[in-house]
C-alpha angles and dihedrals in degrees: 000000000000091000090050092049092049090053095048120104119263090252094059103123094231092051094041091052091074092061099042097090090053092048093049088052090049089055091052093048091049091052093046092051093047087053091050092053092045091053089050091053097250121152116226111228135191114210131189119278095202111075137174088227122024094200134301107239117125100238100037113102124192134196112249129217142169127241120204108217128211088258091059093250119135115227125192113232135168136223106244122255089201138000089235099111093049094044092052090051087056089052089052088050091057108269112139108187120024139157137183137191091216130191106222135179136218130182119213093029126114133132145095089307100027135072128176088229120032146146120268119189106210129178141171139202117201116214094011130108124247090252085072094059091043086059089048091055093051092047095048094048089051090048091054090052093048091048094055094035094231114159097207139002114243133187130163096341096318127106137191135187105232092197097054120098106271127248111250109212130169118222090239091054091047092053091048095047101041102028106020090236123142094217098179090056087065094057124080122180092342093308125110118240100221099195093049092053092043091056092051095043099040094095093044104048139010107271118195129198094252096047113120124213088264092050092054092044091053094048092053091044094051098041103036110016113035096052088059097050126099096019112153092353140011119293121214105202106198145168095052115200114269094246086062096045094114103176096347127108120242118255116268109254096013117063090182092078137043136216092255128125141175129202121220136189123182090350091304120124108229106169143016120198142176146198088230124247112235097177103104094190092054091046090052091051091051094047093047092051091047092050091049088054091045090053091050094049105033105018094240141083136192123231120254115251100234090187089058093049089051089052092049089059090056104035119106125245104286147159128221145178139204113205124189099234097188091053092050092050089048091057094040093053099039093243118158098225141007090254089073095057102047121092095227132010122248112287092248090057101036099130 
């Protein structure tokens, strides 16, 4: 009987029954969050999934497709890895508070916490600092917990109280405390000094000759920092080093760090947010460098969205967040993996 159940399709009623409590809870959390955004005067938006550029970060990989136009021409497009480009164009157009439950897509990602297609809750506040969206994150995570009635998040032997005041921890302090690395000493004028970080990290992680500053940073983060975050309560890891700024602006008065943060619970990254960069020339430089590195590593690059760069030059000061909605529902329902909290499995696994 067990072998027969394992071979049955996901929609078999007996097999589907196991996931129904998680899915009912997901529906309640979705409704509660929509109500929260409505009360805070946010507009819900729906942006296009097909994009000319899916994002220009080195390690983000997007599925590619072709669109046959009315003129018979085939055009290469991508499934978005985030709604960020489209949302920032809406900010440039004059929207001030927006959110989206966005379906997004990532190649090369699959695991207990990763799906190739998933839901990202993304929102933006024009004219407000990134401390405002940090507060939003904390409030929405607590709202999810209250909605499901869970007392504590738990994952792989770790637990966190989602209602407790979060730990505020800078990336530099985390590296000093958990890895005995003076991270800021390896940054000069916003650029990482690879050899300096390699010397400090050599006894902590395996450093190879072709590792960049960012590679070494990521190894230390993954092996020594992230597993220690969000224990007992949420951790807001903030002031990311400038070489890891992505689409965030650097901090006023200290070009070594950026207005970027991530929120963790039980060692699980839940959200990634920025005080948004509005310098289009700087954004172009970052994207170009990232695509050069992507070409070197993976033999491919994505085009720059010139329309997006034009919008960046016109958009107001703003802050924004991308929250992994499936991961949050997983923790808020006590599920063991994201597979248990999604309505249908990825198309390649739909059996």
